[in-house]
C-alpha positions in Angstrom: 5.0 8.9 -5.3 7.0 8.8 -2.1 5.8 6.8 0.9 7.0 5.1 4.0 5.4 1.9 5.5 4.7 2.9 9.1 3.4 -0.5 10.3 2.7 -3.9 8.8 2.1 -7.5 9.7 1.5 -10.6 7.7 -1.2 -13.1 8.7 0.1 -16.5 7.6 -3.3 -18.2 8.0 -5.1 -15.9 5.6 -2.1 -14.8 3.6 -3.0 -11.1 4.0 -0.5 -8.4 4.5 -2.1 -5.6 6.6 -0.2 -2.3 6.3 -0.3 1.4 7.0 1.7 3.8 4.8 2.1 7.6 4.7 3.5 9.7 2.0 3.1 12.4 -0.6 1.7 12.4 -4.1 1.2 15.4 -6.3 1.9 17.7 -3.4 -0.8 16.1 -1.2 0.0 14.1 1.9 -1.8 10.9 2.5 -2.1 8.0 5.0 -3.5 4.6 3.8 -4.4 1.6 5.9 -5.3 -1.5 3.9 -4.7 -5.2 3.4 -3.5 -7.1 0.4 -3.5 -10.8 -0.4 0.0 -12.2 -1.0 1.0 -15.4 -2.8 4.3 -15.6 -0.8 5.1 -13.9 2.5 7.0 -10.6 2.1 10.1 -11.8 4.0 12.4 -8.8 3.4 11.9 -5.1 3.7 12.4 -4.7 -0.1 9.6 -7.2 -0.8 7.3 -5.5 1.7 8.0 -2.1 0.0 7.2 -3.6 -3.4 4.0 -5.2 -2.3 2.8 -1.9 -0.7 4.0 0.1 -3.8 1.9 -2.2 -6.1 -1.2 -1.9 -3.8 -0.9 1.9 -3.6 -0.4 2.2 -7.3 -3.6 0.2 -7.8 -5.5 2.3 -5.3 -4.4 5.6 -6.9 -5.5 4.4 -10.4 -9.1 4.4 -9.3 -11.1 7.5 -9.8 -11.7 9.6 -6.7 -15.2 10.3 -5.4 -15.0 13.8 -7.1 -14.4 12.1 -10.4 -10.9 13.5 -10.8 -8.3 11.0 -12.0 -4.6 11.8 -11.8 
């Protein structure tokens, strides 16, 4: 899975990272906008990338509405 975080911000009060990422997986392009709760603020670009990678991996593990799972 290849992706790029196109926008993000961290809300210190609620401890949520709100992000938008675009990329490609299994030949299909996607754009995802979501939020994820963080225990610590993602202070570096590497940490931001890892937080989004974990969130996307979790989202893609879920079955699709068609029932397909890849």
